[in-house]
C-alpha positions as CSV (number, residue, x, y, z in Angstrom):
1,X,94.6,96.7,117.2
2,X,94.2,96.7,113.5
3,X,96.9,94.7,111.6
4,X,97.6,94.7,107.9
5,X,99.4,91.7,106.4
6,X,100.7,92.2,102.8
7,X,102.0,89.3,100.7
8,X,101.5,87.9,97.3
9,X,102.5,84.8,95.3
10,X,101.1,81.3,94.6
11,X,98.5,79.5,96.6
12,X,101.1,77.8,98.7
13,X,102.8,81.1,99.4
14,X,99.7,82.6,100.9
15,X,98.4,79.8,103.1
16,X,100.8,80.4,106.0
17,X,99.7,84.1,106.1
18,X,96.1,83.0,106.4
19,X,97.1,80.8,109.4
20,X,99.0,83.8,110.9
21,X,96.0,86.0,110.4
22,X,93.7,83.6,112.2
23,X,96.2,83.4,115.1
24,X,96.3,87.1,115.5
25,X,92.5,87.3,115.3
26,X,92.2,84.7,118.1
27,X,94.5,87.0,120.1
28,X,91.9,89.8,119.8
29,X,93.2,91.7,116.9
30,X,91.5,92.9,113.7
31,X,93.4,91.6,110.7
32,X,93.2,92.2,106.9
33,X,95.3,90.2,104.4
34,X,96.2,92.0,101.2
35,X,97.1,89.7,98.4
36,X,96.2,88.7,94.8
37,X,92.6,88.6,93.6
38,X,92.9,84.9,92.7
39,X,93.1,84.1,96.5
40,X,90.0,86.1,97.6
41,X,87.6,83.2,97.8
42,X,90.0,81.0,99.8
43,X,91.0,83.8,102.2
44,X,87.4,84.8,102.9
45,X,86.3,81.1,103.3
46,X,88.8,80.8,106.1
47,X,87.4,83.8,108.0
48,X,90.0,86.4,107.1
49,X,89.2,89.8,105.7
50,X,90.6,89.9,102.2
51,X,91.9,93.1,100.6
52,X,92.9,93.3,96.9
53,X,96.2,94.7,95.9
54,X,94.7,95.6,92.6
55,X,91.3,96.9,93.3
56,X,89.9,99.9,91.4
57,X,92.7,99.8,88.9
58,X,91.5,99.6,85.3
59,X,94.9,98.9,83.8
60,X,95.2,95.6,85.7
61,X,93.5,93.8,82.8
62,X,96.3,94.9,80.5
63,X,99.1,93.5,82.6
64,X,101.0,90.5,81.3
65,X,100.7,87.4,83.5
66,X,103.7,86.6,85.6
67,X,106.1,84.2,83.8
68,X,108.7,82.3,85.7
69,X,112.1,82.0,84.0
70,X,112.5,78.7,82.2
71,X,113.6,76.3,85.0
72,X,116.7,74.4,84.3
73,X,119.4,75.1,86.8
74,X,119.7,77.1,90.0
75,X,120.1,80.4,88.3
76,X,119.9,83.2,90.9
77,X,120.2,86.0,88.3
78,X,117.4,84.8,86.1
79,X,115.0,84.6,89.1
80,X,115.8,88.1,90.3
81,X,115.5,89.5,86.8
82,X,112.1,87.9,86.4
83,X,110.9,89.3,89.7
84,X,112.3,92.8,88.9
85,X,110.5,92.7,85.5
86,X,107.2,92.0,87.2
87,X,107.7,94.9,89.6
88,X,108.6,97.2,86.8
89,X,105.5,96.3,84.8
90,X,103.2,96.6,87.8
91,X,104.9,99.4,89.8
92,X,102.1,101.9,89.2
93,X,99.6,99.5,90.5
94,X,101.4,97.5,93.2
95,X,103.2,100.4,94.9
96,X,100.2,102.7,95.0
97,X,97.9,99.9,96.2
98,X,100.3,99.0,98.9
99,X,100.3,102.6,100.1
100,X,96.5,102.7,100.1
101,X,96.2,99.4,101.9
102,X,98.6,100.4,104.7
103,X,96.6,103.5,105.7
104,X,94.6,103.5,108.9
105,X,96.4,100.5,110.4
106,X,98.2,100.1,113.7
107,X,100.8,97.6,112.6
108,X,102.1,96.1,109.3
109,X,103.4,92.6,108.5
110,X,104.9,92.1,105.1
111,X,105.7,88.7,103.6
112,X,108.0,87.2,101.0
113,X,108.1,89.2,97.8
114,X,106.3,92.2,99.3
115,X,109.5,94.2,100.0
116,X,108.1,97.5,98.5
117,X,106.1,97.7,101.7
118,X,109.3,98.4,103.6
119,X,109.5,101.8,102.0
120,X,106.0,102.5,103.4
121,X,107.0,101.4,106.8
122,X,109.8,104.0,106.8
123,X,107.3,106.7,105.9
124,X,104.5,105.7,108.4
125,X,106.9,104.8,111.3
126,X,104.4,102.3,112.9
127,X,105.1,98.8,114.5
128,X,106.1,96.6,111.6
129,X,107.4,93.1,111.0
130,X,109.0,91.0,108.3
131,X,107.4,87.5,108.0
132,X,109.3,85.2,105.7
133,X,109.3,81.5,104.8
134,X,113.0,81.5,103.9
135,X,116.0,82.8,105.9
136,X,117.3,86.2,104.9
137,X,119.5,87.1,107.9
138,X,123.2,86.7,107.3
139,X,124.7,83.7,109.0
140,X,127.7,81.4,108.7
141,X,125.6,78.3,109.2
142,X,124.0,78.1,105.7
143,X,123.7,80.2,102.6
144,X,120.8,82.4,101.5
145,X,118.3,79.9,99.9
146,X,118.4,81.7,96.5
147,X,122.1,81.1,96.0
148,X,123.7,77.8,95.0
149,X,123.6,75.4,98.0
150,X,124.0,71.9,96.7
151,X,127.6,71.7,98.0
152,X,129.1,73.1,101.2
153,X,131.3,76.0,100.3
154,X,132.1,76.9,103.9
155,X,131.2,79.6,106.4
156,X,132.7,82.5,104.4
157,X,130.6,81.7,101.4
158,X,127.5,81.3,103.5
159,X,128.0,84.7,105.2
160,X,128.8,86.6,102.0
161,X,125.9,85.1,100.1
162,X,123.4,87.2,102.0
163,X,124.7,90.7,101.2
164,X,125.5,89.6,97.7
165,X,121.9,88.5,97.1
166,X,120.5,91.5,98.9
167,X,122.6,93.8,96.7
168,X,121.7,91.9,93.5
169,X,118.0,92.4,94.3
170,X,118.5,96.0,95.2
171,X,120.3,96.9,92.0
172,X,117.4,95.6,89.9
173,X,114.7,97.3,92.1
174,X,116.6,100.5,93.1
175,X,115.6,102.8,90.3
176,X,111.9,101.9,90.5
177,X,111.7,102.2,94.3
178,X,113.8,105.4,94.5
179,X,111.5,107.1,91.9
180,X,108.5,106.1,93.9
181,X,110.0,107.1,97.3
182,X,110.7,110.6,96.0
183,X,107.6,111.2,94.0
184,X,104.9,109.5,96.2
185,X,106.4,109.3,99.7
186,X,108.5,112.4,99.7
187,X,111.4,110.4,101.0
188,X,115.0,110.8,99.7
189,X,116.5,108.4,97.2
190,X,118.7,105.7,98.7
191,X,122.3,105.0,97.7
192,X,123.7,102.2,95.6
193,X,124.4,99.9,98.6
194,X,121.2,100.4,100.6
195,X,119.9,96.8,100.2
196,X,116.5,96.1,101.8
197,X,117.7,93.4,104.2
198,X,120.7,95.6,105.1
199,X,118.2,98.4,106.1
200,X,116.0,95.9,107.9
201,X,119.0,94.7,109.9
202,X,120.1,98.3,110.7
203,X,116.6,99.1,111.9
204,X,116.4,95.8,113.8
205,X,113.0,95.2,112.4
206,X,111.5,92.1,114.0
207,X,111.6,89.1,111.7
208,X,109.3,86.1,112.0
209,X,110.4,83.0,110.1
210,X,107.7,80.5,109.4
211,X,109.7,77.3,109.3
212,X,110.5,74.7,111.9
213,X,113.6,74.9,114.1
214,X,113.7,71.2,114.0
215,X,114.3,71.4,110.2
216,X,116.6,74.5,110.3
217,X,117.6,75.6,113.8
218,X,118.1,79.3,114.5
219,X,121.8,80.0,114.1
220,X,123.8,81.3,117.1
221,X,124.9,84.4,115.2
222,X,121.3,85.7,114.7
223,X,120.1,88.5,117.0
224,X,117.2,88.1,119.5
225,X,114.8,90.2,117.3
226,X,114.8,87.3,114.8
227,X,112.4,84.5,115.6
228,X,112.2,81.0,114.1
229,X,108.7,80.2,115.2
230,X,107.8,76.9,113.6
231,X,105.6,76.3,110.6
232,X,102.3,78.1,110.2
233,X,99.9,75.4,109.4
234,X,96.3,76.1,108.2
235,X,94.1,73.3,109.2
236,X,91.2,72.3,106.9
237,X,87.8,73.9,107.3
238,X,85.6,72.0,109.7
239,X,82.9,71.4,107.0
240,X,85.4,70.1,104.4
241,X,84.5,66.7,102.9
242,X,86.9,64.5,101.0
243,X,85.7,63.5,97.5
244,X,84.2,60.0,97.6
245,X,86.1,58.7,94.6
246,X,89.4,59.7,96.2
247,X,88.4,58.0,99.5
248,X,87.5,54.9,97.5
249,X,90.9,54.9,95.7
250,X,92.8,55.2,99.0
251,X,90.9,52.3,100.5
252,X,91.3,50.1,97.5
253,X,95.0,49.2,98.1
254,X,98.3,50.0,99.7
255,X,99.3,53.7,100.3
256,X,100.0,55.3,97.0
257,X,102.8,57.6,95.8
258,X,101.8,61.3,95.6
259,X,103.2,63.3,92.7
260,X,102.7,67.0,92.6
261,X,102.4,68.7,89.2
262,X,103.1,72.2,90.6
263,X,105.5,74.1,88.3
264,X,106.7,70.8,86.7
265,X,104.0,70.3,84.1
266,X,106.5,69.8,81.4
267,X,108.1,66.9,83.4
268,X,105.1,65.3,85.0
269,X,103.2,64.2,81.9
270,X,100.9,61.3,81.5
271,X,103.6,59.3,79.7
272,X,106.1,59.9,82.5
273,X,103.7,58.9,85.2
274,X,102.6,55.7,83.4
275,X,106.3,54.7,83.0
276,X,106.9,55.4,86.7
277,X,103.9,53.2,87.5
278,X,105.3,50.4,85.3
279,X,108.8,50.7,86.9
280,X,107.8,51.0,90.6
281,X,104.6,48.8,90.6
282,X,103.2,51.4,93.1
283,X,99.8,53.0,92.9
284,X,100.0,56.8,92.2
285,X,98.0,59.9,92.9
286,X,98.9,62.8,90.6
287,X,98.0,66.5,91.2
288,X,96.3,68.1,88.2
289,X,97.5,65.9,85.4
290,X,96.5,67.7,82.2
291,X,95.6,64.5,80.3
292,X,93.7,62.1,82.5
293,X,91.9,60.1,79.8
294,X,92.0,56.3,80.1
295,X,94.1,56.2,83.2
296,X,94.6,52.7,84.7
297,X,92.9,51.8,88.0
298,X,96.3,52.2,89.8
299,X,96.3,55.9,89.1
300,X,94.2,58.8,90.4
301,X,94.2,62.4,89.1
302,X,93.3,65.1,91.7
303,X,91.7,68.1,90.0
304,X,90.7,70.1,93.1
305,X,92.2,71.4,96.3
306,X,92.8,68.7,98.9
307,X,94.1,69.6,102.3
308,X,97.6,68.2,102.7
309,X,97.0,67.4,106.4
310,X,94.3,65.0,105.4
311,X,95.9,63.4,102.3
312,X,99.7,63.2,103.0
313,X,99.5,60.9,106.1
314,X,97.7,58.4,103.8
315,X,100.4,58.1,101.1
316,X,103.8,56.3,101.1
317,X,106.0,59.1,99.8
318,X,105.6,62.5,98.2
319,X,107.2,63.9,95.0
320,X,107.1,67.6,94.6
321,X,109.0,70.7,93.5
322,X,110.6,71.5,96.9
323,X,108.7,74.7,97.8
324,X,108.5,75.6,101.4
325,X,104.7,75.0,101.7
326,X,104.7,71.4,100.3
327,X,107.9,70.6,102.1
328,X,106.4,71.6,105.5
329,X,103.3,69.5,104.8
330,X,105.2,66.5,103.8
331,X,107.5,66.7,106.8
332,X,104.6,67.1,109.2
333,X,103.0,63.9,107.7
334,X,106.1,62.0,108.7
335,X,106.9,60.4,105.4
336,X,109.9,60.6,103.0
337,X,109.8,63.4,100.5
338,X,111.4,63.6,97.0
339,X,112.1,66.9,95.4
340,X,112.5,68.0,91.8
341,X,113.5,71.7,92.3
342,X,112.9,74.2,89.6
343,X,113.8,77.7,90.9
344,X,114.2,79.9,93.9
345,X,114.3,78.4,97.4
346,X,113.3,74.9,96.2
347,X,116.9,73.8,95.8
348,X,117.6,74.9,99.4
349,X,114.7,73.0,101.0
350,X,115.3,69.9,98.8
351,X,119.0,69.8,99.8
352,X,118.0,70.4,103.5
353,X,115.6,67.4,103.3
354,X,118.3,65.2,101.9
355,X,120.9,66.4,104.4
356,X,118.6,65.4,107.3
357,X,118.1,62.0,105.8
358,X,114.3,62.6,105.2
359,X,114.4,61.9,101.5
360,X,116.8,61.1,98.6
361,X,119.0,63.8,97.0
362,X,117.0,66.3,94.9
363,X,116.6,65.3,91.2
364,X,117.8,68.3,89.2
365,X,115.7,69.0,86.1
366,X,118.7,68.9,83.7
367,X,119.4,65.3,85.0
368,X,115.8,64.2,85.2
369,X,114.7,60.9,83.8
370,X,111.8,58.6,84.5
371,X,114.2,55.9,85.7
372,X,115.8,58.4,88.2
373,X,112.4,59.3,89.6
374,X,111.4,55.6,89.9
375,X,114.6,54.7,91.7
376,X,114.1,57.6,94.1
377,X,110.6,56.4,94.9
378,X,111.7,52.8,95.4
379,X,114.5,54.0,97.7
380,X,112.1,56.1,99.7
381,X,109.6,53.4,100.3
382,X,112.2,50.7,101.1
383,X,114.7,52.6,103.3
384,X,113.5,51.9,106.8
385,X,116.0,54.3,108.5
386,X,114.8,57.1,106.2
387,X,111.2,56.3,107.1
388,X,112.0,56.2,110.8
389,X,113.7,59.6,110.6
390,X,110.8,61.0,108.7
391,X,108.4,59.7,111.4
392,X,110.5,61.2,114.2
393,X,110.6,64.6,112.4
394,X,106.9,64.5,111.8
395,X,106.2,64.0,115.5
396,X,108.5,66.9,116.5
397,X,106.8,69.2,114.0
398,X,103.3,68.2,115.0
399,X,103.8,69.4,118.6
400,X,105.3,72.7,117.6
401,X,103.0,75.7,117.9
402,X,104.3,77.9,115.1
403,X,101.4,80.3,114.9
404,X,101.2,80.7,118.7
405,X,105.0,81.4,118.8
406,X,104.6,84.0,116.0
407,X,101.8,85.8,117.8
408,X,103.8,85.8,121.1
409,X,106.8,87.3,119.2
410,X,104.5,89.9,117.6
411,X,103.4,91.0,121.0
412,X,106.9,91.0,122.5
413,X,108.0,93.7,120.0
414,X,105.0,96.0,120.4
415,X,105.3,99.2,122.4
416,X,104.0,98.5,125.9
417,X,100.9,100.7,125.6
418,X,99.8,98.9,122.4
419,X,100.5,95.5,123.9
420,X,98.4,96.1,126.9
421,X,95.6,97.4,124.8
422,X,95.6,94.3,122.6
423,X,95.6,92.0,125.6
424,X,92.6,93.9,127.0
425,X,90.7,93.5,123.7
426,X,91.4,89.8,123.7
């Protein structure tokens, strides 16, 4: 059968959907992945059919680039406002393109951020799935990742955080989506309290969560049409070759510290990294440092894409922003991870890592200092119990088959005639 997957976001956001696409293709399906133009080369290189969400639209060049809210604290309102502004600016492109993309397909899977696709699902009434990297189903076990989560506010707060966040999003998106529903889909406008996750829950739309149950187990109060499958890892291409200068650096001494510069460019400056080097006396690999002139021999600046599965097992600890993609790669590598969250779900995953004893407490941006970062690094590389827990977690994640579990869940919710047809094709 023909499956359309729609998702957009950063490079790290898209990688799991490429892995899922490949798994569905191995099961005999035809898959197209609709996402941002900037990911076209990488999607195609991995053998997945790329579809642009902005093709044949002249006004795309006039759109303002997406700007994240200035990261400082875990501010749910600012994040939602920023996302709603992007949808408002691009609604004539994104919504119409999503409608075009979802034609002539047998099933739809929509990812994080691609919630407008749910309106199309209602219109087309074909097998459809939500596929998220963060939990969105109400539970008493933990709060929705986009709400404050540093402290345990109890089961009532956890449960209420989900409808609260769902309604917050819906109020910002409601006018735009209702206008589009009426004008383009010939569907009635939805009322004030018709949040997207509320409608998904009412419809019992199958949900596939691409994180490890070893990291965040499926709560007992979730229904059986919600699946925590395990991480969706994309292994490196068979013909990929590591840069020789990076190989030489890794061989030249003890395993270095890896510091990601993703979304933290104002923090991870050359001066900061040099000071961390002086305080920790540890070799350092930095991702995309803007100024790499006259770096000491103990530092290496990565300017190109390097597969995490190859690099991370060769470093001592990882410092990053706490996004779900880098978190899953660091945990699979079996080494301690240090997070400096900036926005969104990063606070949730950073707190989860610390709660499991797989890394120090997250370093909040408003409390950031070079000394705090250096102390966290020294703690991570000297705490044997933390390292043992990280190794044990890595082994559990490495044997999980997240993509296979997701494909099986996909088949389990297909109408019987379509399931048998897909098995016959395979």
